C-alpha positions as CSV (number, residue, x, y, z in Angstrom):
1,M,-38.2,-9.0,4.1
2,G,-35.2,-7.2,2.4
3,A,-31.4,-7.2,2.8
4,V,-29.7,-5.1,5.8
5,Q,-28.8,-1.7,4.0
6,G,-24.7,-1.9,3.7
7,S,-24.8,-5.6,3.3
8,M,-23.5,-7.6,0.1
9,N,-27.0,-8.9,-0.4
10,Y,-28.4,-5.3,-0.3
11,V,-25.9,-4.2,-2.6
12,L,-26.3,-7.1,-5.0
13,D,-30.3,-6.2,-4.7
14,K,-29.7,-2.6,-5.7
15,L,-27.5,-3.7,-8.4
16,R,-30.3,-6.3,-10.0
17,E,-32.7,-3.6,-9.5
18,T,-30.7,-1.1,-11.4
19,A,-29.7,-3.8,-14.3
20,S,-33.6,-4.5,-14.9
21,V,-34.3,-0.9,-15.4
22,M,-31.4,-0.2,-17.9
23,G,-30.7,-1.9,-21.4
24,A,-27.7,-4.0,-21.8
25,E,-25.5,-1.2,-23.2
26,K,-26.4,1.4,-20.3
27,W,-25.7,-1.3,-17.6
28,I,-22.4,-2.1,-19.2
29,N,-21.5,1.8,-19.5
30,Y,-23.0,2.3,-15.8
31,V,-20.5,-0.7,-14.5
32,L,-17.7,0.5,-16.0
33,E,-18.2,4.3,-14.7
34,K,-18.3,2.7,-11.4
35,S,-15.1,0.8,-12.0
36,K,-13.5,4.1,-12.9
37,E,-14.8,5.6,-9.5
38,F,-13.3,2.7,-7.9
39,L,-10.1,3.0,-9.4
40,A,-9.8,6.6,-8.5
41,V,-10.2,6.0,-5.1
42,L,-7.5,3.2,-5.3
43,Q,-4.9,5.3,-6.9
44,P,-3.9,7.3,-4.0
45,F,-3.2,4.1,-2.0
46,G,-1.0,2.6,-4.8
47,K,0.8,5.8,-4.9
48,I,1.6,5.4,-1.4
49,C,2.4,1.8,-1.8
50,I,5.2,2.6,-4.5
51,A,6.6,5.4,-2.3
52,K,7.0,2.8,0.6
53,V,8.8,0.4,-1.6
54,D,11.1,2.8,-3.1
55,E,11.7,3.9,0.5
56,V,12.7,0.3,1.7
57,F,14.5,-1.0,-1.5
58,P,17.8,0.7,-0.7
59,Q,17.7,-1.2,2.5
60,L,16.8,-4.2,0.8
61,E,19.7,-3.9,-1.7
62,H,22.2,-3.2,1.3
63,F,21.0,-6.3,3.1
64,G,21.4,-8.5,0.0
65,K,24.9,-7.3,-0.6
66,I,25.8,-8.2,3.2
67,C,24.1,-11.6,2.5
68,I,26.1,-12.4,-0.4
69,A,29.4,-11.0,1.5
70,K,28.3,-13.9,4.1
71,V,27.6,-16.5,2.0
72,G,31.2,-16.2,0.6
73,E,32.5,-16.4,4.0
74,V,30.4,-19.2,5.5
75,F,30.6,-21.7,2.4
76,P,34.0,-23.0,1.3
77,P,34.8,-22.8,-2.2
78,E,34.4,-26.5,-2.7
79,I,31.0,-26.3,-2.3
80,T,29.3,-27.4,-6.1
81,A,27.2,-25.0,-7.6
82,E,24.2,-27.7,-7.7
83,Q,24.5,-27.6,-3.8
84,M,24.1,-23.6,-3.7
85,K,21.3,-23.9,-6.0
86,Y,19.3,-26.4,-4.0
87,W,20.0,-24.3,-0.9
88,A,18.8,-21.1,-2.4
89,Q,15.6,-22.7,-3.5
90,V,15.2,-24.1,-0.1
91,A,15.5,-20.8,1.5
92,T,13.7,-18.6,-1.1
93,P,10.2,-18.8,0.6
94,Y,11.3,-18.0,3.9
95,I,13.6,-15.0,2.8
96,I,10.6,-13.9,0.6
97,G,8.5,-14.2,3.7
98,A,10.6,-12.4,5.9
99,V,11.1,-9.5,3.5
100,V,7.2,-9.2,3.0
101,I,6.8,-9.2,6.7
102,L,9.5,-6.4,7.1
103,I,8.0,-4.2,4.4
104,L,4.5,-4.5,5.9
105,L,5.7,-3.7,9.7
106,R,7.5,-0.7,8.0
107,F,4.5,0.5,6.0
108,F,2.1,-0.1,9.0
109,R,4.3,1.4,11.7
110,G,4.8,4.7,9.7
111,G,8.1,4.0,8.3
112,G,10.5,3.9,11.1
113,G,13.0,6.9,11.7
114,G,12.3,10.4,11.9
115,S,9.3,12.1,13.9
116,K,7.1,10.0,16.0
117,A,4.3,12.8,15.9
118,K,1.2,11.6,15.6
119,M,-0.1,12.2,11.8
120,M,-3.4,13.1,10.6
121,I,-5.0,13.4,6.8
122,A,-4.3,16.7,5.7
123,P,-7.7,18.5,5.4
124,G,-8.3,19.8,1.8
125,T,-6.1,17.5,0.3
126,G,-8.2,14.7,-0.7
127,R,-6.9,12.3,1.7
128,A,-3.7,12.5,-0.6
129,S,-1.2,13.3,2.1
130,K,-0.5,13.5,6.1
131,I,0.6,16.1,8.3
132,P,1.7,16.0,11.7
133,R,-1.2,16.5,14.0
134,P,0.7,18.8,16.8
135,S,1.5,21.5,14.2
136,F,-2.0,21.5,12.8
137,E,-3.7,21.8,16.1
138,A,-1.2,24.9,17.0
139,S,-2.4,26.7,14.2
140,P,-5.2,25.6,12.0
141,R,-5.7,29.1,10.6
142,S,-2.2,29.3,9.2
143,Y,-2.2,25.8,7.9
144,F,-5.5,26.8,5.6
145,R,-4.0,30.2,4.9
146,D,-1.0,28.2,3.3
147,L,-2.7,26.0,1.6
148,R,-4.9,28.4,-0.1
149,G,-1.8,30.6,-0.7
150,K,-3.1,33.3,0.9
C-alpha cells in the first residue's frame, strides 16, 4: 500500500525512486534545480517582506525617539549606568516581542492607512502585485488593455 498522494511520505517515496534511477551527479543537479525553482517562488515573498519592513521602520524610529525622551523624563539623573543597563536587559525581550507583534499585525492586516478596498492578486503579473478588486471588476477589459499597453 503506497503513501497518499501529496503527503510527505509520498514525496519522499518519489524522491527515492528518482534517486535510484539517476546517478549521484545527476541526482545532485536535480536537487539543485528544484532548489532554484523553490527559491524563485520565495523571492517575491521576500521582496514583499522587505517592503513592509521599509514601511514600518520610520514609525519604529519615531517610537524609539519618543521612548528615549520619556526615559529622560521618568528616570532621575542619579540612576547609575549599571541600573539602566540592567533594566534595559530585562525589558529588551518584551520590547522585541511587542515590535514583532506590531509588524506582523501590520503585515497581515494590509498595512493600516489608505484605502480599505478588498485587494486581489493582479492577473498576468505572476502573483507579484495586488490591485483593488472593485476597480478590476468594474472594467477587466481596460485592466488587460493597460497591462498589454494597447
